[in-house]
Every structure is written in C-alpha cells, then in structure tokens.
C-alpha positions as CSV (number, residue, x, y, z in Angstrom):
1,M,-7.0,-33.8,-9.0
2,K,-10.6,-32.5,-9.2
3,S,-10.9,-28.9,-10.4
4,K,-12.4,-26.5,-7.9
5,H,-13.9,-23.0,-8.4
6,Y,-12.2,-20.3,-6.3
7,H,-13.6,-16.8,-6.2
8,F,-11.2,-14.0,-5.0
9,I,-12.5,-10.8,-3.4
10,G,-9.8,-8.3,-4.3
11,I,-8.1,-10.4,-6.8
12,G,-5.9,-7.6,-8.1
13,G,-3.7,-7.4,-4.9
14,M,-0.3,-8.8,-5.3
15,G,-0.7,-11.6,-2.7
16,M,-4.2,-12.5,-3.9
17,G,-3.3,-12.4,-7.6
18,T,-0.2,-14.5,-7.1
19,L,-2.2,-17.2,-5.4
20,A,-4.9,-17.1,-8.1
21,L,-2.2,-17.5,-10.8
22,L,-0.9,-20.6,-9.1
23,L,-4.4,-22.2,-8.8
24,L,-5.0,-21.4,-12.4
25,A,-1.8,-23.2,-13.4
26,K,-3.0,-26.2,-11.3
27,G,-6.2,-26.4,-13.4
28,H,-8.7,-24.7,-11.1
29,K,-11.4,-22.3,-12.2
30,I,-10.8,-18.8,-11.0
31,S,-13.1,-15.8,-10.7
32,G,-12.7,-12.6,-8.8
33,S,-13.5,-8.9,-8.4
34,D,-11.6,-5.7,-7.6
35,L,-12.2,-2.0,-7.6
36,K,-9.5,-1.1,-10.2
37,D,-8.0,-2.9,-13.2
38,N,-4.2,-3.4,-13.2
39,E,-1.5,-5.4,-15.0
40,L,-1.9,-8.4,-12.7
41,I,-5.6,-8.6,-13.5
42,A,-4.8,-8.5,-17.2
43,Q,-2.4,-11.4,-16.7
44,L,-5.0,-13.4,-14.8
45,C,-7.7,-12.8,-17.5
46,K,-5.2,-13.8,-20.2
47,N,-4.6,-17.0,-18.3
48,G,-8.3,-17.8,-18.1
49,A,-9.7,-16.0,-15.0
50,T,-13.0,-14.1,-15.0
51,V,-12.7,-10.8,-13.2
52,A,-15.5,-8.2,-12.5
53,M,-14.8,-4.6,-11.7
54,G,-16.4,-3.5,-8.4
55,H,-17.6,-5.5,-5.4
56,Q,-21.2,-6.6,-5.5
57,A,-23.2,-9.6,-4.4
58,S,-24.1,-10.7,-7.9
59,N,-20.4,-11.4,-8.5
60,I,-20.7,-14.5,-6.3
61,Q,-22.0,-17.3,-8.6
62,N,-21.5,-20.9,-7.3
63,P,-17.9,-21.2,-6.2
64,D,-16.5,-24.0,-4.1
65,Y,-14.5,-21.5,-2.1
66,V,-14.5,-17.7,-1.6
67,V,-11.0,-16.3,-0.8
68,Y,-10.4,-12.9,0.9
69,S,-7.5,-11.1,2.5
70,S,-7.3,-8.9,5.6
71,A,-7.9,-5.8,3.4
72,I,-11.5,-6.9,2.7
73,P,-13.8,-5.6,5.4
74,I,-16.5,-7.7,7.0
75,N,-19.2,-5.5,5.4
76,N,-18.0,-6.1,1.9
77,P,-21.1,-7.1,-0.1
78,E,-19.4,-10.3,-1.5
79,R,-18.4,-11.4,2.0
80,I,-22.0,-10.8,3.2
81,E,-23.4,-12.7,0.3
82,S,-21.0,-15.6,0.9
83,V,-21.9,-15.8,4.6
84,S,-25.7,-15.6,3.8
85,R,-25.3,-18.6,1.4
86,Q,-23.1,-20.5,3.8
87,L,-20.3,-20.7,1.3
88,S,-16.8,-21.8,2.3
89,L,-14.9,-18.6,3.2
90,L,-11.1,-18.9,3.4
91,K,-8.4,-16.4,4.1
92,R,-5.8,-16.0,1.4
93,A,-3.1,-17.4,3.7
94,Q,-5.1,-20.5,4.5
95,V,-5.2,-21.5,0.9
96,L,-1.5,-20.7,0.3
97,A,-0.4,-22.5,3.4
98,Q,-2.3,-25.6,2.4
99,L,-0.4,-25.7,-0.9
100,V,3.0,-25.0,0.8
101,N,2.4,-27.5,3.6
102,E,1.8,-30.3,1.0
103,Q,5.4,-29.8,-0.2
104,V,8.8,-29.1,1.3
105,G,8.0,-25.6,2.3
106,I,10.5,-22.7,2.3
107,T,8.9,-19.6,3.8
108,I,10.3,-16.1,4.1
109,A,9.0,-13.9,6.9
110,G,10.0,-10.6,8.5
111,A,9.1,-7.0,8.7
112,H,11.4,-5.9,5.9
113,G,13.3,-7.5,3.0
114,K,11.1,-10.5,2.6
115,T,10.0,-9.8,-1.0
116,T,13.6,-9.3,-2.2
117,T,14.8,-12.3,-0.2
118,T,12.0,-14.5,-1.6
119,S,12.9,-13.4,-5.1
120,M,16.6,-14.2,-4.6
121,V,15.7,-17.6,-3.2
122,S,13.3,-18.4,-6.0
123,Y,15.7,-17.3,-8.6
124,L,18.4,-19.4,-7.1
125,L,16.3,-22.6,-6.9
126,L,15.1,-22.1,-10.5
127,N,18.6,-21.6,-11.8
128,A,19.9,-24.6,-9.8
129,G,17.3,-26.8,-11.6
130,L,15.3,-27.6,-8.5
131,K,12.1,-26.7,-10.3
132,P,10.4,-25.0,-7.3
133,T,6.9,-23.6,-7.1
134,T,7.1,-20.0,-6.0
135,A,4.7,-17.3,-4.6
136,I,6.4,-13.9,-4.4
137,G,5.0,-10.6,-3.2
138,G,6.6,-8.8,-6.1
139,I,7.9,-9.2,-9.6
140,I,11.6,-9.8,-10.3
141,N,13.0,-7.2,-12.7
142,G,13.2,-8.5,-16.2
143,H,10.5,-11.0,-15.6
144,T,6.7,-11.0,-15.9
145,Y,5.8,-13.5,-13.2
146,N,5.6,-13.6,-9.5
147,A,4.1,-17.1,-9.3
148,H,5.6,-20.2,-10.8
149,L,4.2,-23.7,-10.8
150,G,7.2,-26.1,-10.6
151,E,7.6,-29.8,-10.9
152,G,10.0,-30.1,-7.9
153,K,9.4,-30.8,-4.3
154,Y,10.1,-27.3,-3.0
155,F,7.5,-24.5,-2.5
156,V,9.0,-21.0,-1.9
157,A,6.5,-18.6,-0.4
158,E,6.6,-15.1,1.1
159,T,4.4,-15.1,4.2
160,D,2.4,-12.2,5.7
161,E,2.8,-11.4,9.3
162,S,0.5,-8.3,9.2
163,D,-2.6,-10.2,10.4
164,G,-1.1,-13.3,12.1
165,T,-1.9,-15.6,9.2
166,F,1.8,-16.7,8.8
167,L,1.0,-19.1,11.6
168,Y,-0.9,-21.3,9.2
169,F,2.4,-22.4,7.6
170,R,4.5,-25.5,8.5
171,P,7.8,-24.9,6.7
172,R,10.8,-27.2,6.5
173,Y,13.0,-24.1,6.0
174,S,12.0,-20.8,7.6
175,I,14.0,-17.6,6.7
176,I,13.2,-14.7,9.0
177,T,14.8,-11.4,8.1
178,N,13.9,-9.2,11.1
179,I,11.2,-8.1,13.5
180,D,10.0,-4.5,13.8
181,F,7.4,-2.4,15.5
182,E,4.9,-2.9,12.7
183,H,1.2,-3.7,12.2
184,V,0.5,-2.4,15.7
185,D,-3.1,-1.9,14.8
186,F,-3.3,-5.7,14.9
187,Y,-0.7,-6.7,17.5
188,K,-1.2,-3.7,19.9
189,D,2.3,-3.7,21.3
190,W,5.8,-5.3,21.2
191,Q,4.6,-8.2,23.4
192,G,2.0,-9.1,20.8
193,I,4.5,-8.9,18.0
194,L,7.1,-11.0,19.7
195,E,4.6,-13.6,20.8
196,A,3.5,-14.1,17.2
197,Y,7.0,-14.6,15.9
198,R,7.7,-17.0,18.8
199,K,4.8,-19.1,17.6
200,F,5.9,-18.8,14.0
201,I,9.4,-20.0,14.8
202,N,7.9,-23.1,16.5
203,C,5.8,-23.8,13.3
204,T,9.0,-25.0,11.6
205,V,8.6,-28.8,11.3
206,E,10.7,-31.3,13.2
207,G,14.0,-31.8,11.4
208,G,13.6,-28.4,9.7
209,C,15.8,-25.4,10.1
210,V,15.3,-21.7,11.0
211,I,17.5,-19.3,9.1
212,A,17.6,-16.0,11.0
213,C,19.3,-12.7,10.8
214,S,21.7,-12.3,13.7
215,E,21.7,-8.5,13.3
216,D,18.2,-8.4,14.9
217,Q,18.8,-9.1,18.6
218,R,15.1,-9.7,19.4
219,L,14.9,-12.3,16.7
220,K,18.2,-13.9,17.7
221,I,16.9,-14.4,21.3
222,L,13.6,-15.9,20.1
223,V,15.3,-18.4,17.8
224,K,17.7,-19.5,20.5
225,E,14.9,-19.9,23.0
226,S,13.0,-22.1,20.6
227,K,15.6,-24.9,20.5
228,K,14.9,-25.3,16.8
229,Q,17.9,-26.1,14.5
230,A,19.1,-22.7,13.5
231,V,21.5,-21.0,11.1
232,F,22.3,-17.4,11.8
233,Y,23.6,-15.0,9.2
234,G,24.9,-11.4,9.5
235,F,28.0,-9.2,9.7
236,D,29.5,-10.8,12.8
237,H,32.1,-13.5,12.7
238,T,30.1,-15.5,15.3
239,C,27.4,-16.1,12.7
240,D,27.2,-19.4,10.8
241,V,27.2,-17.4,7.5
242,W,28.7,-13.9,7.6
243,A,30.0,-11.1,5.4
244,K,33.2,-9.0,5.7
245,N,35.1,-6.5,3.5
246,I,31.8,-5.1,2.1
247,I,32.1,-2.6,-0.7
248,T,29.0,-0.8,-2.0
249,D,28.9,1.7,-4.8
250,G,25.7,2.5,-6.6
251,F,23.9,-0.7,-7.7
252,H,27.1,-2.7,-7.3
253,S,28.2,-4.4,-4.1
254,Q,30.8,-7.0,-3.3
255,F,31.7,-8.9,-0.2
256,E,33.5,-11.9,1.2
257,C,31.2,-14.6,2.5
258,H,32.5,-16.8,5.4
259,T,31.2,-19.7,7.4
260,K,32.4,-20.4,10.9
261,T,35.2,-22.5,9.6
262,A,36.5,-20.9,6.5
263,K,36.0,-18.3,3.7
264,L,33.3,-19.6,1.4
265,A,33.8,-17.3,-1.7
266,D,33.6,-13.7,-3.0
267,F,30.2,-12.5,-4.1
268,E,28.9,-9.6,-6.2
269,L,25.4,-8.1,-6.2
270,M,23.7,-5.7,-8.6
271,V,21.3,-4.4,-6.0
272,P,22.3,-1.5,-3.7
273,G,22.9,-1.3,0.0
274,R,24.1,-3.3,3.0
275,H,20.5,-4.5,3.6
276,N,20.7,-6.4,0.3
277,V,23.9,-8.0,1.4
278,L,21.9,-9.4,4.4
279,N,19.2,-10.6,2.0
280,A,21.9,-12.3,-0.1
281,L,23.4,-14.0,3.0
282,A,20.0,-15.5,3.8
283,C,19.9,-16.9,0.3
284,I,23.4,-18.3,0.6
285,A,22.6,-19.9,4.0
286,L,19.6,-21.7,2.5
287,G,21.6,-22.7,-0.6
288,L,24.2,-24.4,1.7
289,Q,21.3,-26.3,3.4
290,L,20.0,-27.5,0.1
291,G,23.4,-28.5,-1.3
292,V,23.4,-25.8,-4.1
293,S,27.0,-25.3,-5.4
294,V,28.8,-22.1,-4.4
295,E,29.4,-21.4,-8.1
296,M,25.7,-21.4,-8.8
297,M,25.0,-19.1,-5.9
298,Q,27.7,-16.7,-7.1
299,K,26.3,-16.7,-10.6
300,T,22.7,-16.3,-9.6
301,L,23.3,-13.4,-7.1
302,K,25.4,-11.5,-9.6
303,E,22.6,-11.9,-12.2
304,F,19.8,-10.9,-9.8
305,S,18.6,-7.4,-10.8
306,G,16.1,-6.7,-8.0
307,V,12.4,-6.5,-7.7
308,K,9.9,-4.0,-9.1
309,R,9.3,-1.1,-6.7
310,R,12.3,-2.1,-4.6
311,F,14.8,0.7,-5.4
312,Q,13.8,0.3,-9.0
313,L,15.6,2.6,-11.4
314,K,12.9,4.1,-13.7
315,C,14.8,6.7,-15.6
316,Q,18.3,8.2,-15.9
317,M,19.0,11.1,-18.2
318,E,21.0,14.3,-18.1
319,D,22.4,13.2,-14.8
320,I,18.9,12.9,-13.2
321,M,17.9,9.6,-11.7
322,V,14.3,8.6,-10.9
323,V,13.8,5.7,-8.5
324,D,10.6,4.0,-7.3
325,D,10.5,2.2,-4.0
326,Y,7.8,0.5,-1.9
327,G,9.3,1.6,1.4
328,H,6.7,2.8,3.9
329,H,8.1,2.0,7.4
330,P,10.9,4.1,9.0
331,T,13.3,1.2,9.1
332,E,12.8,0.6,5.3
333,I,13.1,4.3,4.6
334,V,16.5,4.6,6.4
335,A,17.8,1.6,4.4
336,T,16.5,3.1,1.1
337,L,17.9,6.6,1.7
338,Q,21.3,5.2,2.7
339,A,21.3,3.1,-0.5
340,A,20.4,6.3,-2.4
341,R,23.5,8.0,-1.0
342,L,25.7,5.4,-2.6
343,F,25.0,7.1,-6.0
344,H,26.8,10.3,-4.9
345,K,24.2,12.6,-6.4
346,K,24.3,16.4,-5.7
347,R,20.8,16.3,-4.1
348,L,18.4,13.6,-2.9
349,V,14.8,14.7,-3.5
350,T,12.2,12.4,-1.9
351,V,8.5,12.2,-2.5
352,F,6.8,10.3,0.3
353,Q,3.2,9.0,0.5
354,P,2.4,7.9,4.0
355,H,0.6,4.5,4.2
356,R,-2.2,4.0,6.8
357,Y,-3.3,6.4,9.5
358,S,-2.5,3.9,12.2
359,R,1.2,3.5,11.1
360,T,1.6,7.2,10.9
361,K,0.2,7.6,14.4
362,F,2.3,4.9,16.1
363,L,5.6,5.8,14.3
364,L,5.3,9.6,14.0
365,N,8.6,10.5,15.5
366,E,10.4,7.6,13.7
367,F,9.1,8.9,10.4
368,A,10.6,12.3,11.2
369,H,13.9,10.8,12.1
370,S,14.2,8.6,9.0
371,L,12.9,11.1,6.4
372,A,15.2,13.8,7.7
373,L,18.0,11.9,6.0
374,T,16.9,13.2,2.6
375,D,18.0,16.7,1.3
376,W,14.5,17.7,0.3
377,L,11.2,16.1,1.0
378,I,7.7,16.4,-0.5
379,I,4.9,14.6,1.4
380,T,1.4,14.1,0.2
381,D,-1.9,12.8,1.7
382,I,-2.0,9.6,3.6
383,Y,-2.9,6.5,1.6
384,A,-5.6,5.1,3.8
385,A,-5.7,1.5,2.5
386,S,-8.6,-0.1,4.3
387,E,-8.5,2.4,7.2
388,K,-10.6,5.4,8.2
389,P,-9.0,8.6,9.4
390,S,-10.0,7.9,13.0
391,A,-7.5,5.1,13.0
392,G,-4.6,7.6,13.6
393,V,-3.2,11.0,13.0
394,G,-3.6,13.0,9.8
395,I,-1.2,14.6,7.4
396,K,-1.2,18.0,9.3
397,T,0.3,16.4,12.4
398,L,2.9,14.5,10.3
399,L,3.9,17.7,8.5
400,E,4.3,19.7,11.8
401,T,6.5,16.9,13.2
402,L,8.6,16.8,10.0
403,Q,9.0,20.6,10.0
404,K,10.4,20.5,13.5
405,A,13.1,18.0,12.3
406,M,13.7,19.4,8.8
407,G,12.7,23.1,8.8
408,N,12.0,24.4,5.3
409,R,13.4,21.2,3.6
410,V,9.9,19.7,3.6
411,V,6.8,20.7,1.8
412,Y,3.3,19.3,1.7
413,L,1.6,19.0,-1.8
414,K,-1.6,17.4,-3.0
415,K,-0.8,14.5,-5.4
416,E,-1.9,16.4,-8.5
417,E,0.5,19.3,-7.6
418,I,3.6,17.2,-7.3
419,L,4.7,17.0,-11.0
420,N,4.4,20.8,-11.6
421,H,6.5,21.4,-8.5
422,L,9.2,18.9,-9.5
423,A,9.3,20.4,-13.1
424,D,10.5,23.7,-11.5
425,F,12.6,22.2,-8.7
426,V,14.5,19.3,-10.1
427,Q,18.1,20.0,-11.3
428,N,20.8,18.0,-13.1
429,G,22.6,15.9,-10.6
430,D,19.4,15.1,-8.6
431,L,18.2,11.6,-7.5
432,V,14.4,11.8,-7.3
433,L,13.1,9.0,-5.1
434,F,9.4,8.1,-4.8
435,L,8.5,6.3,-1.6
436,G,5.3,4.6,-0.5
437,A,3.2,1.4,-0.6
438,G,0.1,3.2,-2.0
439,D,-0.3,4.6,-5.5
440,I,2.5,7.2,-5.5
441,Y,4.2,5.1,-8.2
442,H,1.7,6.7,-10.7
443,C,3.4,10.1,-10.1
444,C,6.8,8.4,-10.6
445,D,5.7,7.0,-14.0
446,E,4.3,10.4,-15.0
447,L,7.5,12.1,-14.2
448,V,9.4,9.5,-16.3
449,N,7.1,10.2,-19.2
450,I,7.7,13.9,-19.0
451,L,11.5,13.5,-18.9
452,N,11.3,11.1,-21.8
453,K,9.3,13.6,-23.9
454,K,11.8,16.3,-23.1
455,K,14.6,14.1,-24.3
456,V,12.8,13.5,-27.6
457,M,12.2,17.2,-28.0
458,V,15.9,17.9,-27.4
C-alpha cells in the first residue's frame, strides 16, 4: 500500500480524529488543523500527526487529499486554498465509507443510541477474537481509544445521518436504532428524513441484513417495505430478538432475552435505562448473525461499562452524584432523565446547554416537555456549533417556554455563573446532571474538582 498524505480541517472533532487515527495506523501521513487543542489531538500528535492551531491557508502544504466535515463552512480559508489549488477535497464520510466498503461492513445508524451501540458491538467483536477494525463516535469507559485497526474482515463504523453522508456506505450488516425529527436544518421535514433512511436501508448489500428496532414504527415500516433481509429487536414477543422481565436499578439492569422460538439467556448490564436494553438487544441480534456464542455475549455485555459522556458518573461523594451526558435532543433527554430517576435521589438537578439555534427552534415545545421531567433546571446560552443566531430562536424564547412548563423550577445563568449557583444550591442526596453536546462538560469537570477539594479539606 502506497502511503498518502491526508490533511484534516477540524481534526480535533471526534469523527474526524477517529478517522485520522485509523489512517495513521494504516501508515498514511496525517496533518490537520483545529481551533482548540484537546485530548484527541494530543493522541494524534503522539501517534505521529502534525496539527496546527487555527485555520489558515498556509496550513495546506502538499497533501494528496484534504478532508473536511459538514461543520467546516465553505468560506474556511483552508477549503478556499484547497479549491484554488485544485486539490482533492473529500468529505469525512467519503473516506470512512471507502475503508468500510473494502471490508465486511457493520454500520450503526440512527438518531439516538448509535455511539453506545457501536461501542457495545465493537467490544463484543474484539472480545470474541474477530479482530475488527472500529470507528466509534465516542470512547468506551476504561479505554483510551475510539479507533482500532484490526486484522479481521469486519469493519464496525458509526455513521452520520446529519448531512446525508451515511448514504456513501454499503454495509453487509446495518443496525438502525431509530428515526427522529432531527437535523431539520438539512432535511427540512419528516419526508426528507424518511426518504434518506429509505435510501440508507437499500444501501445494504445483497445477501446482507438490516437489524432494526421494532419499537420505532416508522423505521419498522421502512424496513419491511425495502424487502431486505431483516432482523427486528425490541420489547414485543413478535420481534426476532426481544426482552422481557426487565429490571432496572441504578447502573444495573437485567433481562431475559428471547428469540421467536425460545428463551436465549439471561443478560446483565452495567449501564442504566431501558434504552440501553434496546442497545444491548441490537448487539445480541448481530452476535447471533455472526455466530458469536451466547456465553461470550453475556460476558461482554456484563463487562461493558458505557461510553464517555453517555450518562458518565464523574463523581459520587457525601450522597451527591455528578453525571455528564451528551444528550441534546428531547428524545435523548427523556431517556437520560428517566435513567437518572433509577438512582432514587432526593432531587434531580439538571444543567442544560442547548445545542444549535435551528434545533432549539424546531423542537422548542419538545424541549419544554422533556426538561420538565427534572426537579430543578439551569439553562445556559445556546452552543451555536457552526450556526449563526439567525438560524433559529434564542435563549430568551426557550426560557419563556420552559417557564410556562416548569414555573420557578427553571433559571437561566451564564456559564461562568453556574458553579457559584450550584455551590449554594446543591444538597446531599442530589443527582446533578450536566446535559449537552457543546462544551458544558467543562463546568461538570470544574464542579467535580470543587467537590474533590472539599473532600480533601474535610
């Protein structure tokens, strides 16, 4: 294999950095740029990448390919320079799909749960000795990698539906967790979303298999219409793989797993909530397709400790729990708050950073309904990502809508005011949950540091 030089614009993003790590492991030269340093960039540099801070035309040397994601605008100076020099510009998903399509591809798609499901599947195949290559949109707790170059025939990849680029993939096995009213800035309406998933289902190669969640009726209809070989999983006995007698308590869950013909086995999980039971069922359904033993699936799922920023326990002391979660869509928020209730704390205190103006605009009432499930709510300014305020409503409109649903149980604070407020407000017996896909996790880490210092002083 001849080594190529790939330059990544925005290399510190999880999806971009994951792909860059894989290409490094394959022996390619990697350079890139980003606005801020982070742990992933440090790992890339340690592995041999060259990364510049800031986006500027001079960062583009003589790469064979320039890779960008949907978060990089057309007026980015490095994109402009690449176009002016007629360099080969590729979307991140194009590069990843090329790698996946060269092997037996296992893709995980869906509006919610795909990072955890991809992690479960990757962990299972690694434990089963199948030596997969993996590309995950998160990092499994207790591990330092989200990309792994394997020697086997399987490639497990999390796909991104946000900009339609999941249509580049041609998987042998396609797990789809659900469909939701998400990324409306790109798809415009439900019709656009459903049409994209219809096309994605049909991207599964002949002789392949779609593994779909039967709890999502829209998804179930699309899969049945496709005529593709399908395996359905869920909570209903009509599914091919289904769960009954589910018991959830804190981080521990257990359930009976059945097929259409018989009980398969009892399973235990160390990740909270019924939504994680569904994620586990998807993993089991795939394992059955690949011939993985039931005993290996039981062992792996019981050992699996979750993914960073997916209901990640950051601190527990003096009966106070601090949890960090990536949830930023109302459906995810409902699942996360329901999981938080399993810990039977006196109060659930949630700190929420909205993500994108457009999402806030299109799902305004849904946010009010979902966030009202917490006891106390702190909201802070909208994390814009790549958007401008004109893309949707502002924080004032969201606050007014939340106040109608929650009364005085919600307060708006600037990010720099949150810690002082929590210092006075938090009591023993509280679960403090930080929610959002932006940078709110920094506040979570700062609160943990404060609590740890108090413990030392005591």
